[in-house]
C-alpha atoms as a printed R data frame, in Angstrom:
    type eleno elety resid chain resno       x       y      z
1   ATOM     1    CA   UNK     A     1  16.460  -6.756 26.212
2   ATOM     2    CA   UNK     A     2  18.200  -8.782 23.523
3   ATOM     3    CA   UNK     A     3  17.951 -11.924 25.620
4   ATOM     4    CA   UNK     A     4  14.256 -11.228 26.199
5   ATOM     5    CA   UNK     A     5  13.527 -11.027 22.472
6   ATOM     6    CA   UNK     A     6  15.615 -14.113 21.777
7   ATOM     7    CA   UNK     A     7  13.472 -16.039 24.245
8   ATOM     8    CA   UNK     A     8  10.032 -14.507 23.689
9   ATOM     9    CA   UNK     A     9  10.285 -12.692 20.376
10  ATOM    10    CA   UNK     A    10   8.364 -15.467 18.626
11  ATOM    11    CA   UNK     A    11   5.231 -14.304 20.434
12  ATOM    12    CA   UNK     A    12   5.140 -11.320 18.053
13  ATOM    13    CA   UNK     A    13   3.992 -13.757 15.385
14  ATOM    14    CA   UNK     A    14   0.570 -13.646 17.082
15  ATOM    15    CA   UNK     A    15   0.145 -10.312 15.284
16  ATOM    16    CA   UNK     A    16  -0.766 -12.324 12.200
17  ATOM    17    CA   UNK     A    17  -4.231 -12.709 13.796
18  ATOM    18    CA   UNK     A    18  -5.191  -9.020 13.480
19  ATOM    19    CA   UNK     A    19  -3.535  -8.990 10.055
20  ATOM    20    CA   UNK     A    20  -5.752 -11.830  8.874
21  ATOM    21    CA   UNK     A    21  -8.713 -10.069 10.477
22  ATOM    22    CA   UNK     A    22  -7.939  -6.944  8.459
23  ATOM    23    CA   UNK     A    23  -7.876  -8.984  5.258
24  ATOM    24    CA   UNK     A    24 -11.240 -10.504  6.176
25  ATOM    25    CA   UNK     A    25 -12.769  -7.083  6.815
26  ATOM    26    CA   UNK     A    26 -11.353  -5.742  3.544
27  ATOM    27    CA   UNK     A    27 -12.790  -8.631  1.540
28  ATOM    28    CA   UNK     A    28 -16.128  -8.120  3.266
29  ATOM    29    CA   UNK     A    29 -16.143  -4.445  2.304
30  ATOM    30    CA   UNK     A    30 -15.504  -5.376 -1.333
31  ATOM    31    CA   UNK     A    31 -18.418  -7.817 -1.584
32  ATOM    32    CA   UNK     A    32 -20.991  -6.712 -4.140
33  ATOM    33    CA   UNK     A    33 -24.508  -7.838 -4.935
34  ATOM    34    CA   UNK     A    34 -23.356 -10.960 -6.788
35  ATOM    35    CA   UNK     A    35 -23.234 -13.297 -3.779
36  ATOM    36    CA   UNK     A    36 -24.441 -16.837 -3.137
37  ATOM    37    CA   UNK     A    37 -27.382 -17.332 -0.785
38  ATOM    38    CA   UNK     A    38 -26.186 -20.417  1.120
39  ATOM    39    CA   UNK     A    39 -29.086 -20.579  3.575
40  ATOM    40    CA   UNK     A    40 -31.014 -23.859  3.280
41  ATOM    41    CA   UNK     A    41 -34.388 -24.957  4.624
42  ATOM    42    CA   UNK     A    42 -32.803 -26.691  7.595
43  ATOM    43    CA   UNK     A    43 -31.195 -23.387  8.630
44  ATOM    44    CA   UNK     A    44 -34.640 -21.793  8.890
45  ATOM    45    CA   UNK     A    45 -35.585 -24.476 11.449
46  ATOM    46    CA   UNK     A    46 -32.740 -23.519 13.793
47  ATOM    47    CA   UNK     A    47 -34.007 -21.000 16.370
48  ATOM    48    CA   UNK     A    48 -32.353 -17.688 17.047
49  ATOM    49    CA   UNK     A    49 -30.985 -17.826 20.615
50  ATOM    50    CA   UNK     A    50 -29.446 -14.511 21.554
51  ATOM    51    CA   UNK     A    51 -27.732 -15.898 24.666
52  ATOM    52    CA   UNK     A    52 -25.337 -17.815 22.419
53  ATOM    53    CA   UNK     A    53 -23.693 -14.484 21.648
54  ATOM    54    CA   UNK     A    54 -21.675 -14.982 24.865
55  ATOM    55    CA   UNK     A    55 -19.628 -17.940 23.563
56  ATOM    56    CA   UNK     A    56 -19.601 -16.293 20.131
57  ATOM    57    CA   UNK     A    57 -17.800 -13.147 21.331
58  ATOM    58    CA   UNK     A    58 -15.461 -15.216 23.540
59  ATOM    59    CA   UNK     A    59 -13.868 -16.606 20.364
60  ATOM    60    CA   UNK     A    60 -11.285 -13.853 19.858
61  ATOM    61    CA   UNK     A    61  -9.979 -13.746 23.473
62  ATOM    62    CA   UNK     A    62  -9.739 -17.544 23.491
63  ATOM    63    CA   UNK     A    63  -7.829 -17.518 20.197
64  ATOM    64    CA   UNK     A    64  -5.267 -15.021 21.491
65  ATOM    65    CA   UNK     A    65  -4.934 -16.715 24.888
66  ATOM    66    CA   UNK     A    66  -4.492 -20.125 23.265
67  ATOM    67    CA   UNK     A    67  -1.628 -18.917 21.095
68  ATOM    68    CA   UNK     A    68  -0.096 -17.103 24.057
69  ATOM    69    CA   UNK     A    69  -0.255 -20.301 26.125
70  ATOM    70    CA   UNK     A    70   1.338 -22.345 23.343
71  ATOM    71    CA   UNK     A    71   4.015 -19.715 22.824
72  ATOM    72    CA   UNK     A    72   4.929 -19.792 26.502
73  ATOM    73    CA   UNK     A    73   4.841 -23.561 26.962
74  ATOM    74    CA   UNK     A    74   5.536 -25.304 23.649
75  ATOM    75    CA   UNK     A    75   7.358 -23.265 21.015
76  ATOM    76    CA   UNK     A    76   7.357 -26.031 18.417
77  ATOM    77    CA   UNK     A    77   3.617 -26.623 18.701
78  ATOM    78    CA   UNK     A    78   3.073 -22.851 18.740
79  ATOM    79    CA   UNK     A    79   4.691 -22.468 15.324
80  ATOM    80    CA   UNK     A    80   2.920 -25.474 13.862
81  ATOM    81    CA   UNK     A    81  -0.471 -24.264 15.089
82  ATOM    82    CA   UNK     A    82   0.227 -20.773 13.801
83  ATOM    83    CA   UNK     A    83   1.058 -22.178 10.366
84  ATOM    84    CA   UNK     A    84  -2.136 -24.262 10.422
85  ATOM    85    CA   UNK     A    85  -4.078 -21.126 11.333
86  ATOM    86    CA   UNK     A    86  -2.629 -19.098  8.480
87  ATOM    87    CA   UNK     A    87  -2.983 -21.869  5.904
88  ATOM    88    CA   UNK     A    88  -6.626 -22.406  6.857
89  ATOM    89    CA   UNK     A    89  -7.561 -18.729  6.989
90  ATOM    90    CA   UNK     A    90  -5.765 -17.885  3.743
91  ATOM    91    CA   UNK     A    91  -7.595 -20.747  2.037
92  ATOM    92    CA   UNK     A    92 -10.830 -19.316  3.441
93  ATOM    93    CA   UNK     A    93  -9.938 -15.888  2.043
94  ATOM    94    CA   UNK     A    94  -9.518 -17.406 -1.408
95  ATOM    95    CA   UNK     A    95 -12.943 -18.993 -1.012
96  ATOM    96    CA   UNK     A    96 -14.423 -15.628 -0.026
97  ATOM    97    CA   UNK     A    97 -13.180 -14.176 -3.313
98  ATOM    98    CA   UNK     A    98 -14.286 -17.087 -5.515
99  ATOM    99    CA   UNK     A    99 -17.462 -17.977 -3.611
100 ATOM   100    CA   UNK     A   100 -18.817 -14.885 -1.851
101 ATOM   101    CA   UNK     A   101 -21.812 -15.874  0.252
102 ATOM   102    CA   UNK     A   102 -24.572 -14.283  2.288
103 ATOM   103    CA   UNK     A   103 -26.861 -15.318  5.155
104 ATOM   104    CA   UNK     A   104 -29.969 -13.434  6.371
105 ATOM   105    CA   UNK     A   105 -30.238 -12.031  9.869
106 ATOM   106    CA   UNK     A   106 -33.242 -11.431 12.114
107 ATOM   107    CA   UNK     A   107 -34.235  -8.074 13.493
108 ATOM   108    CA   UNK     A   108 -32.964  -7.808 17.066
109 ATOM   109    CA   UNK     A   109 -34.321  -5.324 19.563
110 ATOM   110    CA   UNK     A   110 -33.908  -5.057 23.298
111 ATOM   111    CA   UNK     A   111 -31.558  -3.491 25.794
112 ATOM   112    CA   UNK     A   112 -30.372  -6.561 27.674
113 ATOM   113    CA   UNK     A   113 -26.714  -7.555 27.416
114 ATOM   114    CA   UNK     A   114 -27.248 -10.380 24.904
115 ATOM   115    CA   UNK     A   115 -29.347  -8.209 22.588
116 ATOM   116    CA   UNK     A   116 -26.842  -5.356 22.737
117 ATOM   117    CA   UNK     A   117 -23.958  -7.704 21.932
118 ATOM   118    CA   UNK     A   118 -25.855  -9.161 18.966
119 ATOM   119    CA   UNK     A   119 -26.623  -5.667 17.691
120 ATOM   120    CA   UNK     A   120 -22.950  -4.720 18.068
121 ATOM   121    CA   UNK     A   121 -21.787  -7.765 16.098
122 ATOM   122    CA   UNK     A   122 -24.397  -7.206 13.383
123 ATOM   123    CA   UNK     A   123 -23.392  -3.571 12.974
124 ATOM   124    CA   UNK     A   124 -19.648  -4.316 12.760
125 ATOM   125    CA   UNK     A   125 -19.595  -7.555 10.755
126 ATOM   126    CA   UNK     A   126 -21.356  -7.613  7.395
127 ATOM   127    CA   UNK     A   127 -23.399 -10.796  6.683
128 ATOM   128    CA   UNK     A   128 -21.144 -11.748  3.756
129 ATOM   129    CA   UNK     A   129 -18.105 -14.010  3.251
130 ATOM   130    CA   UNK     A   130 -19.711 -16.677  5.385
131 ATOM   131    CA   UNK     A   131 -18.398 -19.909  3.818
132 ATOM   132    CA   UNK     A   132 -16.360 -21.267  5.451
133 ATOM   133    CA   UNK     A   133 -16.922 -19.921  8.956
134 ATOM   134    CA   UNK     A   134 -13.607 -18.643 10.320
135 ATOM   135    CA   UNK     A   135 -15.102 -18.912 13.815
136 ATOM   136    CA   UNK     A   136 -15.643 -22.632 13.232
137 ATOM   137    CA   UNK     A   137 -12.357 -23.134 11.389
138 ATOM   138    CA   UNK     A   138 -10.215 -21.723 14.172
139 ATOM   139    CA   UNK     A   139 -12.288 -23.139 17.028
140 ATOM   140    CA   UNK     A   140 -12.088 -26.629 15.551
141 ATOM   141    CA   UNK     A   141  -8.358 -26.126 14.963
142 ATOM   142    CA   UNK     A   142  -7.925 -25.410 18.685
143 ATOM   143    CA   UNK     A   143 -10.084 -28.454 19.455
144 ATOM   144    CA   UNK     A   144  -7.703 -30.580 17.374
145 ATOM   145    CA   UNK     A   145  -4.611 -29.212 19.122
146 ATOM   146    CA   UNK     A   146  -6.192 -29.632 22.553
147 ATOM   147    CA   UNK     A   147  -7.188 -33.249 21.988
148 ATOM   148    CA   UNK     A   148  -4.341 -34.516 19.802
149 ATOM   149    CA   UNK     A   149  -1.270 -32.694 21.072
150 ATOM   150    CA   UNK     A   150  -1.703 -31.201 24.536
151 ATOM   151    CA   UNK     A   151  -1.149 -33.150 27.736
152 ATOM   152    CA   UNK     A   152  -3.601 -31.443 30.088
153 ATOM   153    CA   UNK     A   153  -5.842 -32.518 32.932
154 ATOM   154    CA   UNK     A   154  -9.066 -34.300 31.883
155 ATOM   155    CA   UNK     A   155 -11.200 -31.551 33.405
156 ATOM   156    CA   UNK     A   156  -9.387 -28.912 31.343
157 ATOM   157    CA   UNK     A   157  -9.702 -30.986 28.191
158 ATOM   158    CA   UNK     A   158 -13.437 -31.550 28.719
159 ATOM   159    CA   UNK     A   159 -14.208 -27.935 29.601
160 ATOM   160    CA   UNK     A   160 -12.107 -26.593 26.732
161 ATOM   161    CA   UNK     A   161 -13.655 -28.987 24.220
162 ATOM   162    CA   UNK     A   162 -17.210 -28.205 25.329
163 ATOM   163    CA   UNK     A   163 -16.630 -24.454 25.154
164 ATOM   164    CA   UNK     A   164 -15.046 -24.655 21.701
165 ATOM   165    CA   UNK     A   165 -18.083 -26.589 20.466
166 ATOM   166    CA   UNK     A   166 -20.333 -23.980 22.050
167 ATOM   167    CA   UNK     A   167 -18.525 -21.357 19.970
168 ATOM   168    CA   UNK     A   168 -19.086 -23.455 16.857
169 ATOM   169    CA   UNK     A   169 -22.772 -23.928 17.707
170 ATOM   170    CA   UNK     A   170 -23.175 -20.232 18.465
171 ATOM   171    CA   UNK     A   171 -22.458 -19.299 14.856
172 ATOM   172    CA   UNK     A   172 -25.803 -20.761 13.745
173 ATOM   173    CA   UNK     A   173 -27.828 -19.872 16.843
174 ATOM   174    CA   UNK     A   174 -26.986 -16.167 16.517
175 ATOM   175    CA   UNK     A   175 -27.574 -16.424 12.754
176 ATOM   176    CA   UNK     A   176 -24.083 -15.443 11.705
177 ATOM   177    CA   UNK     A   177 -23.662 -18.608  9.648
178 ATOM   178    CA   UNK     A   178 -25.476 -21.515  8.070
179 ATOM   179    CA   UNK     A   179 -24.829 -25.200  8.713
180 ATOM   180    CA   UNK     A   180 -22.937 -25.327  5.418
181 ATOM   181    CA   UNK     A   181 -20.556 -22.683  6.763
182 ATOM   182    CA   UNK     A   182 -19.982 -24.778  9.897
183 ATOM   183    CA   UNK     A   183 -19.211 -27.928  7.904
184 ATOM   184    CA   UNK     A   184 -16.927 -25.902  5.658
185 ATOM   185    CA   UNK     A   185 -15.040 -24.435  8.595
186 ATOM   186    CA   UNK     A   186 -14.438 -27.863 10.133
187 ATOM   187    CA   UNK     A   187 -13.361 -29.300  6.766
188 ATOM   188    CA   UNK     A   188 -10.949 -26.430  6.131
189 ATOM   189    CA   UNK     A   189  -9.450 -26.889  9.612
190 ATOM   190    CA   UNK     A   190  -8.893 -30.612  9.085
191 ATOM   191    CA   UNK     A   191  -7.427 -30.015  5.625
192 ATOM   192    CA   UNK     A   192  -5.044 -27.340  6.920
193 ATOM   193    CA   UNK     A   193  -4.040 -29.507  9.880
194 ATOM   194    CA   UNK     A   194  -3.198 -32.561  7.792
195 ATOM   195    CA   UNK     A   195  -1.466 -30.511  5.094
196 ATOM   196    CA   UNK     A   196   0.878 -28.966  7.649
197 ATOM   197    CA   UNK     A   197   1.205 -32.215  9.621
198 ATOM   198    CA   UNK     A   198   2.240 -34.269  6.575
199 ATOM   199    CA   UNK     A   199   4.585 -31.556  5.307
200 ATOM   200    CA   UNK     A   200   6.259 -31.230  8.726
201 ATOM   201    CA   UNK     A   201   6.629 -35.003  9.001
202 ATOM   202    CA   UNK     A   202   8.252 -35.306  5.586
203 ATOM   203    CA   UNK     A   203  10.493 -32.328  6.268
204 ATOM   204    CA   UNK     A   204  11.602 -33.928  9.539
205 ATOM   205    CA   UNK     A   205  12.363 -37.212  7.775
206 ATOM   206    CA   UNK     A   206  14.347 -35.393  5.095
207 ATOM   207    CA   UNK     A   207  16.411 -33.543  7.686
208 ATOM   208    CA   UNK     A   208  16.993 -36.732  9.633
209 ATOM   209    CA   UNK     A   209  18.155 -38.496  6.498
210 ATOM   210    CA   UNK     A   210  20.545 -35.699  5.561
211 ATOM   211    CA   UNK     A   211  22.223 -35.979  8.974
212 ATOM   212    CA   UNK     A   212  22.965 -39.700  8.638
213 ATOM   213    CA   UNK     A   213  26.765 -40.240  8.666
214 ATOM   214    CA   UNK     A   214  28.278 -41.593  5.471
215 ATOM   215    CA   UNK     A   215  29.579 -45.108  5.835
216 ATOM   216    CA   UNK     A   216  32.865 -46.012  4.141
217 ATOM   217    CA   UNK     A   217  32.507 -48.980  1.847
218 ATOM   218    CA   UNK     A   218  34.957 -51.803  2.197
219 ATOM   219    CA   UNK     A   219  37.040 -52.377 -0.947
220 ATOM   220    CA   UNK     A   220  36.259 -55.673 -2.570
221 ATOM   221    CA   UNK     A   221  38.997 -58.265 -2.498
222 ATOM   222    CA   UNK     A   222  39.508 -60.641 -5.381
223 ATOM   223    CA   UNK     A   223  40.369 -64.188 -4.405
């Protein structure tokens, strides 16, 4: 058992995902009437397409499975991606407190699968704390990792990239977010990625420099 935890115990760090989700839900429950209406004219021109709820609800399973895959195959990249995730989401939480936002939702009726899923999401996720979109932030983060760090087959890369962009697009087609929320989510993901990337690079250089052997200096000889 001890050997098992030494090898796979790092996978428990995935539990930070439900922890961050709990923080998000708590902040949503604390939102009052003083919120920003970040829904622009262009957002009203985007149609409501209930079928996009399918990629929308696939977001959470894909997030967990992606971290599980990284944890099983690339421990170093697993930790770096997990740090990027937490940095980005915590920055988003700060934004939710300082810039609470709201987007309107349409009335959805019907008993087909897509309609029922939309109704379920609407009833369990308040239309507040929208900027930046955590759906977009984390999906774009996975897109970055997939295309900049993973050595996978082209078909896997293409399919994964397309599906992640479908998740991002779904946030506006099911009227969970505005275009501003999408742009914000992508920007937060890039900022978190480069913050962690630069810090890790400098930390690696510092460690490498500290391991350099000291060279004895030759005593000078006077002629």
